[in-house]
C-alpha positions as CSV (number, residue, x, y, z in Angstrom):
1,M,9.5,-4.1,-28.2
2,S,11.0,-7.7,-26.2
3,Q,8.8,-10.0,-24.0
4,G,10.7,-8.8,-20.9
5,G,9.8,-4.9,-21.9
6,V,6.2,-5.8,-22.0
7,L,6.2,-7.7,-18.8
8,E,8.0,-5.0,-17.2
9,K,5.4,-2.3,-18.8
10,T,2.7,-4.5,-17.4
11,K,4.1,-4.8,-14.0
12,N,4.2,-1.0,-14.1
13,Y,0.9,-0.5,-15.2
14,S,-0.4,-3.1,-12.6
15,T,1.4,-0.8,-9.7
16,A,0.0,2.4,-11.3
17,A,-3.6,1.2,-11.1
18,T,-3.1,-0.1,-7.5
19,M,-2.0,3.4,-6.6
20,F,-4.9,4.9,-8.8
21,K,-7.3,2.4,-6.7
22,V,-5.8,4.1,-3.2
23,L,-6.0,7.5,-4.0
24,S,-9.6,7.6,-5.5
25,N,-11.0,8.2,-2.1
26,M,-11.1,11.9,-1.2
27,N,-10.4,11.1,2.4
28,R,-7.6,9.2,1.7
29,L,-6.2,12.3,-0.1
30,R,-7.0,14.8,2.5
31,I,-5.2,12.3,5.2
32,I,-2.1,12.3,2.9
33,T,-2.3,16.1,3.1
34,C,-2.9,16.2,6.6
35,L,0.2,14.3,7.1
36,E,2.5,16.3,4.4
37,K,3.4,18.8,7.2
38,E,3.5,16.5,10.5
39,S,3.0,13.5,12.0
40,C,-0.3,13.3,13.4
41,S,-2.2,11.0,16.2
42,F,-5.6,9.4,15.6
43,G,-7.2,11.9,17.7
44,E,-5.6,14.9,15.5
45,L,-6.7,13.1,12.1
46,L,-10.2,12.8,13.5
47,K,-10.6,16.1,14.6
48,E,-9.1,17.8,11.5
49,L,-10.7,15.6,9.1
50,A,-14.3,15.6,11.0
51,I,-15.2,11.8,10.1
52,N,-16.6,8.8,11.5
53,P,-13.6,6.9,13.6
54,K,-14.1,4.0,11.8
55,V,-14.1,5.1,8.5
56,L,-10.7,6.9,9.4
57,N,-9.3,3.8,10.7
58,D,-10.5,1.8,8.0
59,H,-8.7,4.6,5.3
60,L,-5.5,4.5,7.6
61,N,-5.4,0.8,7.2
62,I,-5.7,1.3,3.5
63,L,-2.6,4.0,3.4
64,I,-0.4,1.4,5.7
65,A,-1.5,-1.8,3.7
66,N,-0.2,0.2,0.3
67,K,3.2,1.9,2.4
68,L,1.7,5.1,2.1
69,V,1.6,5.7,5.4
70,A,3.2,4.3,8.9
71,K,2.3,4.1,12.5
72,S,4.9,5.3,15.0
73,Y,3.9,2.7,18.1
74,P,5.9,4.1,20.8
75,Y,4.4,7.6,20.1
76,R,1.1,6.8,18.6
77,V,1.4,8.9,15.5
78,Y,0.8,8.6,12.0
79,A,3.3,9.6,9.2
80,L,3.8,9.8,5.5
81,T,6.7,7.4,4.5
82,P,9.1,7.9,1.8
83,V,6.6,6.2,-0.7
84,G,3.8,8.5,0.7
85,R,6.0,11.5,0.1
86,V,6.7,10.7,-3.2
87,I,3.2,9.9,-3.9
88,K,1.7,13.5,-2.4
89,Q,4.7,15.4,-4.8
90,G,3.2,13.5,-7.9
91,L,-0.6,14.6,-6.5
92,D,0.7,18.1,-6.5
93,A,2.1,17.9,-10.0
94,F,-0.9,15.8,-11.3
95,N,-3.1,18.6,-9.7
96,G,-1.2,21.3,-11.7
97,Y,-1.7,19.5,-15.0
98,I,-5.6,19.1,-14.0
99,T,-5.6,23.2,-13.0
100,K,-4.4,23.5,-16.8
101,I,-6.8,21.2,-18.2
102,A,-9.9,22.9,-16.6
103,Y,-8.4,26.2,-17.5
104,A,-8.1,25.0,-21.2
105,I,-11.9,23.5,-21.2
106,K,-13.3,26.6,-19.9
107,E,-12.0,28.8,-22.4
108,E,-13.2,26.8,-25.4
C-alpha cells in the first residue's frame, strides 16, 4: 500500500474513532433518535428524554460541534443535519448486525 493510502486510511480511522466517541453515550443516541422524525425544541427534547437540562444542553453542544445536529435560530428548534441522518442510518444498520450477533451467541 502506498504511503498516501496509509495516511488516508489513518485519517478515516481517526474520523471513525471520533464518531464512536460521540455516539458512545446513550443520551446522545436518544437525542438523535428523537430528532430523526422531526425537529424539536429544547423543551420538547427535555420532556421526551426526561433528563437534567444541563445534561441535555451539554449533549446537544457535543452533537452540534460534531455536525450531527443543528439549531435553527429563528425557530429555536434542533434538527439532524445531513451528516446526522447518515449516522442514524448507519446506527440502524449496525443495530441489525448487533441483533444478529446477540442471537447467534444466544444459540451457542
